[in-house]
C-alpha positions, 0 to 999 in steps of 0.5 A: 139799894139806896145810899145811907149817911149816919152822923152823930148828933153832939152837944155843943154848950145849949145846943145840938150840932152834927156835920154834914157828910162830905158825900153831900157836898161833892157837887158844891164849889168849895171857894163859895159860901152856902147856907145848909138848909133843913126842911121837913115835910110833915106829909111824907115824914121826911126830911130834906137838905138844900144849899143855898149860895150866899151872894 
């Protein structure tokens, strides 16, 4: 059975925001900074999330 995470989308000023669920951050070093990259694959109609370490 696949794991599913649901997050509320909320309005913040003139934009919409959400938070990254903590279970997705388990492998990240909390002492480092990261960019969160959301990628959409139109062929598969799926979103992917990547974390890039800032240097």
